[in-house]
C-alpha positions, 0 to 999 in steps of 0.5 A: 325588699326591706329598706336598710338603715346604715349606721354611721361608720367611724373614720379609719384614716384618709377617705378614698371616696371619689378615687378611680382605679382600673381593675379586672372584675371577679366573681359575683358576690351576695348583695348585688355587686362583684368582687375586684382586687386592687394590686399594690400599693392599695392591695384592697378588695373592692365590692363593685356595683354596675359590673359583670364578672370578667369585665375590665372597668374603671371603678370609682370608690363610693365608700372606703378609707385607708384603714378599711379592709374593703372598699365599695365602688361603682363601675363608671366606665367599661374598658372591656365589656362582657357579652352579657352587658346590655343598655339598662332599660331604665334611665334611672339605673346606673352609678349615682342614680336609683339604688333599687335595681342592681342588674339592669345592665345585665341580660336577663338570662345572665342575671339568673346565672349570677343569682344561681352562682350566689345561691350555690356559693352560699350553700357551699360556704355557709351551708357546708354542702359539697359543690359537686353534689347534684343539689348544688351543681344542678341548681338553676334559678327559674324564671317566673314571668308575669302572666300575659307579659313578655319575660323581660323582667319589667312591670312585675312589682305590685306594691311600691313606695316612693319618696317625695321631693319638696316640689311634690315629685316622686323619687327613689333613694340611691344605693346605701344613701339618703340621696333622692333621685327624681323618678318619672316611671319605675319600670319594674312597677306594674301600672297601678304602682307607677309614680304619679307626680303631684301626690302629697307626701305622707307622714314619712315623706312617702306615698304608695300609689293605689294603696287601699285604706285598711284591707285588700284581698288577694287570690292565690291560684293552685291548680284549679283552685283559686282562694281569696286571702285578706291582707292588711293594706300595709301587711306583707304579701309577695310583690310579684303577682305569680309568687304566692302560687309558685311558692305554695306549689313548690312547698306542696310538691316538696312536702307531699302532705298526706291526710292526717299529718299535723303541720306547723306554719312558722312566720305564717303571715296571713296563713298562706301556706297553712291554708293549703297544707291544712286543706291537703292534710285535713288535720291539725295545722297551727300558724305562728305569727308575731304581727297581731294584725296579720294574726287577725287576717290569718284567723279569717283566712283559716276559718274554713279549716276545722282543725286550724289554729293561730298562735300570735307571738314571736316564733321562738317564744311561742315554741318555747312556751308550748306546741311541744307535741310532735308535728309531721310537717313544718313550713318555715318562711322567716324574715331576711335574717333567717330562722336562726339557731333558737328556732331551728332547734325548736323545730327539730325537737318536734321531729317532723318528717319534712321541713319546707324552708322558704328563704328570701336570703341565700346567706341566711338559708345557708347558715340555717341549713348548717344548723339543721345538719348539726341536728340530723336534718339534711337538705334534700331538695331545693328550688330557686325563683327569680321573683325580683328581676333586675335586682340581686334578690332571689327566693328559694324553697328548700326541703330538709329531712331527717337523715335517720328516721 
């Protein structure tokens, strides 16, 4: 989960920050909040955190002026509560506190229902899918408990960064804020990633517990096969320990790679998907990645595949400049903003028989699904995984195939 940098907003009239209103809470929205609508005289849409659909709450405005189309707020009191409301397990979760977790106040099964509703809504609104289709109505976010732990949504995050207060105490930031909240223990962090008071801050006033100096190795287990991967200490690797295996398994199940099929792995990182797809096809597989250090690791991780290659550069530029041969399979694992039109159009230009799209943002996935549809590729299967319990984040793996071959 990347940190957002919020640009200063121009004031649009009198500030309403700190004002309180009682309101009925509407549906969940993408981003970890629910939608409430204030009646006259305010007549305002408000995005409310720490609420659950159907509740009646007292909300306190955290962002908004008279001239804004919508406001942001926290539910600071619950008048009528949902049966899905629970006491947050973390003492730092709540209005004005740590902004890392969105759903600590929601029972875990209901968290997954909320995420399911968000993915469905984005596929319908942005992806232009029929809400009555089995693809949409049959979708359900799947639990992915950490092996050896209860399915309680805690102790799953293997890598964590903390801010450091002037007195050396670890801290986390508030939601959409630079406000620092001292944190003795982050309950979603594994033991090795828990904060340790007294550690000196790094260059950014932050530190990561247990971080290796230069390189680390991770195993990914698929079926009976366990494969080691080298990754830079500050390089990208899924923070949920079960995520790599689950995502690779889903990609292979959806793509059904056959011997001899050629494959592209775009936004390939250190070559996670390329490694397993390449082993299944025993044919040409090309990993495309912009980060030079990740490319170095990808070359090492793919060294055992005779017909594997790594192209280093931004995906859109690499595809424009070359690789203009046909490919049977494509894996897309873009950053949060999605692949976007330039990359999607380059992908369909190579006429693959199947595209597996790994998405960490359902809105970006929905937009890209619509672009694929413009070019004759339809969404034919999708799975969603709860890789980030207690937060609003969700990971999807979607299959896109040509409508007419």
